[in-house]
KELODREN-230431 format. One record per residue (C-alpha): x negated, y, z; residue in one letter; residue number from 1. Coordinates in nm, 2 decimals, decimal comma, m for minus. Example, Ala and Ser with C-alpha at 12.3 -4.5 7.8 and 13.67 -1.06 7.14 Angstrom:
% residues 2
- m1,23  m0,45  0,78  a  1
- m1,37  m0,11  0,71  s  2
This chain:
% residues 366
- m0,02  0,01  0,03  m  1
- m0,29  0,27  0,07  s  2
- m0,39  0,20  m0,30  k  3
- m0,08  0,27  m0,42  v  4
- m0,03  0,55  m0,19  a  5
- m0,42  0,67  m0,30  d  6
- m0,32  0,68  m0,63  t  7
- m0,01  0,81  m0,65  t  8
- m0,22  1,10  m0,47  r  9
- m0,43  1,11  m0,75  v  10
- m0,18  1,11  m1,02  l  11
- 0,06  1,39  m0,87  l  12
- m0,12  1,57  m0,62  g  13
- m0,04  1,59  m0,24  a  14
- 0,14  1,92  m0,22  e  15
- 0,51  1,90  m0,29  p  16
- 0,55  2,15  m0,53  a  17
- 0,34  2,01  m0,74  l  18
- 0,51  1,67  m0,67  r  19
- 0,82  1,81  m0,76  r  20
- 0,69  1,99  m1,11  m  21
- 0,47  1,63  m1,22  l  22
- 0,87  1,43  m1,13  n  23
- 1,04  1,68  m1,36  y  24
- 0,73  1,63  m1,63  w  25
- 0,75  1,19  m1,59  i  26
- 1,16  1,30  m1,67  a  27
- 1,07  1,50  m2,00  t  28
- 0,81  1,21  m2,15  a  29
- 1,05  0,97  m2,08  l  30
- 1,30  1,15  m2,31  l  31
- 1,01  1,21  m2,56  y  32
- 0,94  0,83  m2,53  l  33
- 1,32  0,76  m2,65  a  34
- 1,31  1,02  m2,95  g  35
- 0,94  0,81  m3,06  i  36
- 1,18  0,47  m2,99  l  37
- 1,46  0,60  m3,18  l  38
- 1,27  0,75  m3,45  l  39
- 1,08  0,44  m3,50  a  40
- 1,39  0,30  m3,51  g  41
- 1,49  0,53  m3,81  q  42
- 1,19  0,46  m4,01  v  43
- 1,26  0,09  m3,97  a  44
- 1,61  0,11  m4,13  w  45
- 1,47  0,37  m4,43  g  46
- 1,61  0,65  m4,28  h  47
- 1,29  0,84  m4,23  a  48
- 0,98  0,86  m4,40  p  49
- 0,70  0,67  m4,22  r  50
- 0,43  0,89  m4,24  q  51
- 0,62  1,23  m4,10  p  52
- 0,72  1,02  m3,85  a  53
- 0,44  0,87  m3,72  l  54
- 0,22  1,23  m3,73  l  55
- 0,54  1,38  m3,51  l  56
- 0,52  1,07  m3,26  g  57
- 0,15  1,13  m3,24  a  58
- 0,19  1,50  m3,20  t  59
- 0,47  1,42  m2,89  a  60
- 0,31  1,17  m2,75  a  61
- m0,08  1,42  m2,73  a  62
- 0,16  1,74  m2,66  g  63
- 0,30  1,50  m2,34  t  64
- m0,06  1,41  m2,20  l  65
- m0,16  1,79  m2,26  t  66
- 0,12  1,93  m2,04  f  67
- 0,05  1,68  m1,75  y  68
- m0,32  1,83  m1,77  v  69
- m0,19  2,15  m1,75  l  70
- 0,10  2,05  m1,46  i  71
- m0,17  1,88  m1,25  r  72
- m0,43  2,16  m1,27  f  73
- m0,21  2,45  m1,29  s  74
- m0,34  2,61  m0,99  a  75
- m0,70  2,59  m1,07  a  76
- m0,57  2,72  m1,45  l  77
- m0,37  3,06  m1,28  g  78
- m0,05  2,86  m1,47  l  79
- 0,27  2,95  m1,31  a  80
- 0,55  2,73  m1,32  p  81
- 0,75  2,95  m1,51  a  82
- 0,50  2,98  m1,73  t  83
- 0,41  2,59  m1,81  l  84
- 0,82  2,57  m1,83  a  85
- 0,83  2,82  m2,13  m  86
- 0,56  2,61  m2,31  l  87
- 0,75  2,31  m2,26  q  88
- 1,07  2,41  m2,39  s  89
- 0,93  2,56  m2,68  l  90
- 0,71  2,27  m2,75  f  91
- 1,01  2,02  m2,76  a  92
- 1,20  2,27  m2,96  i  93
- 0,96  2,26  m3,21  g  94
- 0,98  1,87  m3,22  c  95
- 1,34  1,86  m3,24  g  96
- 1,31  2,07  m3,52  m  97
- 1,06  1,87  m3,72  a  98
- 1,25  1,55  m3,61  s  99
- 1,54  1,71  m3,78  y  100
- 1,40  1,79  m4,11  a  101
- 1,29  1,44  m4,15  i  102
- 1,57  1,26  m3,98  a  103
- 1,83  1,23  m4,27  g  104
- 2,13  1,13  m4,22  p  105
- 2,08  1,08  m3,87  m  106
- 1,96  1,43  m3,82  r  107
- 2,31  1,58  m3,66  a  108
- 2,26  1,30  m3,36  a  109
- 1,96  1,51  m3,31  l  110
- 2,14  1,85  m3,20  l  111
- 2,27  1,75  m2,87  c  112
- 1,88  1,70  m2,78  m  113
- 1,84  2,10  m2,83  t  114
- 2,09  2,14  m2,61  v  115
- 1,95  1,90  m2,36  v  116
- 1,63  2,09  m2,38  i  117
- 1,79  2,44  m2,32  v  118
- 1,94  2,27  m2,02  a  119
- 1,70  2,11  m1,87  f  120
- 1,44  2,41  m1,93  c  121
- 1,73  2,63  m1,74  a  122
- 1,64  2,48  m1,42  v  123
- 1,25  2,64  m1,40  a  124
- 1,36  2,97  m1,62  l  125
- 1,52  3,29  m1,52  r  126
- 1,86  3,37  m1,71  a  127
- 1,64  3,61  m1,99  r  128
- 1,43  3,36  m2,05  q  129
- 1,70  3,05  m2,08  t  130
- 1,85  3,35  m2,34  m  131
- 1,54  3,39  m2,53  f  132
- 1,48  2,99  m2,57  v  133
- 1,86  2,94  m2,66  s  134
- 1,78  3,21  m2,93  a  135
- 1,45  3,09  m3,03  f  136
- 1,62  2,76  m3,11  a  137
- 1,91  2,88  m3,27  l  138
- 1,66  3,03  m3,51  a  139
- 1,44  2,81  m3,57  g  140
- 1,71  2,54  m3,60  m  141
- 1,89  2,74  m3,89  g  142
- 1,59  2,81  m4,05  g  143
- 1,51  2,46  m4,11  v  144
- 1,86  2,39  m4,22  m  145
- 1,85  2,71  m4,47  w  146
- 1,52  2,52  m4,60  w  147
- 1,66  2,14  m4,64  l  148
- 1,98  2,31  m4,82  q  149
- 1,76  2,54  m5,04  a  150
- 1,54  2,29  m5,13  h  151
- 1,75  1,96  m5,17  d  152
- 2,08  2,05  m5,15  p  153
- 2,17  1,69  m5,30  l  154
- 2,10  1,51  m4,95  r  155
- 2,14  1,81  m4,72  y  156
- 2,47  2,00  m4,86  p  157
- 2,51  2,36  m4,78  p  158
- 2,83  2,31  m4,62  a  159
- 2,72  2,05  m4,41  v  160
- 2,43  2,24  m4,26  e  161
- 2,62  2,50  m4,24  a  162
- 2,91  2,33  m4,00  m  163
- 2,58  2,17  m3,87  n  164
- 2,45  2,50  m3,75  f  165
- 2,78  2,63  m3,62  g  166
- 2,86  2,35  m3,40  y  167
- 2,49  2,36  m3,26  m  168
- 2,52  2,72  m3,22  a  169
- 2,82  2,72  m3,02  a  170
- 2,65  2,48  m2,80  a  171
- 2,39  2,66  m2,71  l  172
- 2,54  2,97  m2,68  l  173
- 2,76  2,80  m2,41  s  174
- 2,49  2,57  m2,28  t  175
- 2,25  2,91  m2,25  a  176
- 2,56  3,11  m2,05  l  177
- 2,64  2,81  m1,85  l  178
- 2,24  2,79  m1,72  s  179
- 2,19  3,13  m1,66  s  180
- 2,51  3,15  m1,45  e  181
- 2,36  2,82  m1,27  m  182
- 2,02  2,97  m1,26  t  183
- 2,16  3,28  m1,08  k  184
- 2,40  3,11  m0,88  l  185
- 2,07  2,88  m0,77  r  186
- 1,86  3,20  m0,69  r  187
- 2,13  3,38  m0,46  r  188
- 2,18  3,02  m0,31  m  189
- 1,75  3,04  m0,24  q  190
- 1,81  3,41  m0,12  h  191
- 2,06  3,33  0,11  k  192
- 1,87  3,06  0,26  k  193
- 1,56  3,26  0,32  q  194
- 1,79  3,50  0,45  e  195
- 1,91  3,24  0,66  l  196
- 1,58  3,13  0,79  e  197
- 1,46  3,46  0,89  q  198
- 1,78  3,48  1,13  a  199
- 1,68  3,16  1,28  l  200
- 1,31  3,25  1,32  e  201
- 1,48  3,59  1,47  t  202
- 1,68  3,35  1,70  i  203
- 1,41  3,14  1,80  r  204
- 1,19  3,45  1,86  t  205
- 1,46  3,57  2,09  l  206
- 1,52  3,25  2,28  a  207
- 1,17  3,25  2,34  t  208
- 0,98  3,58  2,39  i  209
- 1,13  3,87  2,64  d  210
- 1,21  4,17  2,50  e  211
- 1,11  4,43  2,66  l  212
- 0,72  4,29  2,73  t  213
- 0,71  4,07  2,43  t  214
- 0,57  3,79  2,67  l  215
- 0,70  3,45  2,68  a  216
- 1,05  3,42  2,89  n  217
- 1,14  3,24  3,15  r  218
- 1,35  2,97  2,93  r  219
- 1,00  2,94  2,69  h  220
- 0,79  2,86  3,03  m  221
- 0,96  2,59  3,15  n  222
- 0,94  2,43  2,82  a  223
- 0,57  2,49  2,84  l  224
- 0,55  2,35  3,18  l  225
- 0,76  2,07  3,08  s  226
- 0,51  1,98  2,81  a  227
- 0,22  2,06  3,00  e  228
- 0,35  1,80  3,23  e  229
- 0,36  1,53  2,98  r  230
- 0,02  1,63  2,78  r  231
- m0,17  1,63  3,10  q  232
- m0,37  1,30  3,20  p  233
- m0,39  1,18  3,56  p  234
- m0,69  1,37  3,73  g  235
- m0,62  1,68  3,50  a  236
- m0,65  2,03  3,64  r  237
- m0,43  2,35  3,57  s  238
- m0,29  2,61  3,75  c  239
- m0,02  2,87  3,81  v  240
- m0,03  3,18  3,98  a  241
- 0,31  3,42  4,02  l  242
- 0,24  3,78  4,05  l  243
- 0,47  4,02  4,12  d  244
- 0,36  4,42  4,11  l  245
- 0,32  4,64  4,39  d  246
- 0,57  4,91  4,49  y  247
- 0,77  4,89  4,12  f  248
- 1,10  4,96  4,33  k  249
- 0,99  5,31  4,39  q  250
- 0,87  5,37  4,05  v  251
- 1,24  5,29  3,95  n  252
- 1,40  5,49  4,23  d  253
- 1,17  5,82  4,19  r  254
- 1,13  5,85  3,83  h  255
- 1,41  5,61  3,68  g  256
- 1,46  5,29  3,48  h  257
- 1,30  5,38  3,14  a  258
- 0,96  5,47  3,32  l  259
- 1,00  5,14  3,49  g  260
- 1,01  4,95  3,17  d  261
- 0,74  5,16  3,01  a  262
- 0,49  5,04  3,32  v  263
- 0,64  4,66  3,28  l  264
- 0,51  4,69  2,90  r  265
- 0,18  4,85  2,99  e  266
- 0,12  4,56  3,25  f  267
- 0,22  4,33  2,99  a  268
- m0,04  4,49  2,76  h  269
- m0,33  4,50  3,00  a  270
- m0,29  4,13  3,18  a  271
- m0,27  3,98  2,85  r  272
- m0,60  4,10  2,75  g  273
- m0,75  3,95  3,03  a  274
- m0,62  3,58  2,95  l  275
- m0,84  3,28  2,83  r  276
- m0,71  3,15  2,49  t  277
- m0,46  2,85  2,63  n  278
- m0,34  3,08  2,89  d  279
- 0,06  3,18  2,89  t  280
- 0,19  3,46  3,08  l  281
- 0,56  3,51  3,14  a  282
- 0,80  3,74  3,29  r  283
- 0,98  3,56  3,57  w  284
- 1,25  3,77  3,63  g  285
- 1,25  4,15  3,69  g  286
- 0,88  4,24  3,81  e  287
- 0,77  3,91  3,86  e  288
- 0,59  3,70  3,67  f  289
- 0,44  3,41  3,61  l  290
- 0,10  3,27  3,47  l  291
- 0,00  2,91  3,35  l  292
- m0,36  2,79  3,32  l  293
- m0,41  2,50  3,19  p  294
- m0,72  2,28  3,21  d  295
- m0,86  2,55  3,51  a  296
- m1,01  2,47  3,82  a  297
- m0,91  2,78  4,12  p  298
- m1,19  2,93  4,09  q  299
- m1,17  2,98  3,71  d  300
- m0,79  3,10  3,75  a  301
- m0,93  3,33  4,03  q  302
- m1,16  3,52  3,79  r  303
- m0,89  3,56  3,53  v  304
- m0,66  3,70  3,80  l  305
- m0,95  3,93  3,90  e  306
- m1,00  4,02  3,55  r  307
- m0,63  4,11  3,50  m  308
- m0,67  4,30  3,81  a  309
- m0,91  4,54  3,68  e  310
- m0,71  4,59  3,34  r  311
- m0,43  4,71  3,55  v  312
- m0,64  4,93  3,77  h  313
- m0,73  5,12  3,47  a  314
- m0,40  5,19  3,38  l  315
- m0,21  5,50  3,31  r  316
- 0,13  5,54  3,22  v  317
- 0,29  5,86  3,04  e  318
- 0,52  6,07  3,32  g  319
- 0,39  5,85  3,63  l  320
- 0,15  6,04  3,90  d  321
- m0,19  6,01  3,81  p  322
- m0,25  5,93  4,18  a  323
- m0,03  5,62  4,15  w  324
- m0,25  5,31  4,11  r  325
- m0,04  5,04  3,95  i  326
- m0,14  4,69  4,13  s  327
- m0,02  4,34  4,17  f  328
- m0,02  4,07  4,40  s  329
- m0,07  3,71  4,35  a  330
- 0,00  3,38  4,49  g  331
- m0,28  3,11  4,32  l  332
- m0,16  2,73  4,33  a  333
- m0,37  2,47  4,20  a  334
- m0,15  2,17  4,03  r  335
- m0,22  1,86  4,25  r  336
- m0,22  1,47  4,08  d  337
- 0,09  1,40  3,96  g  338
- 0,27  1,64  4,11  e  339
- 0,59  1,89  3,95  p  340
- 0,48  2,22  3,81  f  341
- 0,79  2,34  4,02  t  342
- 0,64  2,23  4,35  e  343
- 0,29  2,42  4,24  a  344
- 0,48  2,72  4,17  i  345
- 0,65  2,67  4,55  n  346
- 0,35  2,68  4,67  r  347
- 0,27  3,01  4,47  a  348
- 0,53  3,17  4,61  d  349
- 0,46  3,14  4,94  k  350
- 0,11  3,23  4,84  a  351
- 0,27  3,59  4,71  l  352
- 0,46  3,64  5,01  y  353
- 0,15  3,63  5,25  r  354
- m0,04  3,85  4,99  a  355
- 0,26  4,11  5,04  k  356
- 0,24  4,09  5,39  a  357
- m0,12  4,10  5,41  a  358
- m0,12  4,48  5,23  g  359
- m0,05  4,39  4,83  r  360
- m0,28  4,40  4,58  d  361
- m0,47  4,07  4,63  r  362
- m0,50  3,72  4,51  i  363
- m0,40  3,46  4,78  e  364
- m0,46  3,08  4,78  l  365
- m0,24  2,85  4,79  a  366
């Protein structure tokens, strides 16, 4: 199975978009194969000349292989999917024109293939491109019909060719219009899908981020704590710390909640800059914050909190008395082996109350 998977990866690539394009190519190649087999049957039954049929079959096969190479290495060649689709449609229409010219009495049956080509390529083309391909097919096939009836009116009666052209024109124009409308509908659906994905991403962000501070919110932190409990092997070290801004109620009472919100935002910005790569700081409620420090010994966690305190002490918030030094009290607890984080947080909470009782602006170990 691994050899089959490796071969498939080599032939079709690993990117989903490239595989989708090559799957379309496979479908196109099967259509070419069916056309070549039908053309061989016409030759065998004497309805088509042998040499032109062989040349057309070889051209169709070579073109199919050429387009495989162009699609497979389209990224390196800088070829956009729409460009490839346009080239394939023009090539297919050219093959259809040649087939009509040598098909003899079976030529009218080939007109449906021209319609299929336009409908098939409309999947990857814009509405204007689809109309261009339809106009090209109509002009090309019309030119072939005119040339045939002008040079061999006995085998290609003008009235018959005119009727064939009329049926083809009606079918092509109808198919082009329907394909254009389907393309517009598909693009509108893709646009709606993108809008929905953006809305879902916004909802996910709002569900995990505190809007005021842009830190993780309590719900997201609880999910991180549960994931960390599952992740950590026995004996692993980690710490949690509860932080509370000192005298924050006085800021709100004296200066209003707008300035209190500004203090919370500035605190969050300063505190985030002191964290390690894997640390997470969350707004736990009001002016209280929870810090998760994975793979950290108590002394490592304390250094993080001390860096945080230095940054917070240096904060200056517009509208707040410059003499007011922003600070926080913290309770730090190391998670014991196999202990739920809820218990470690409870111990950190008790340490936080001791820090407040001891005068605030300090870190207490549980």
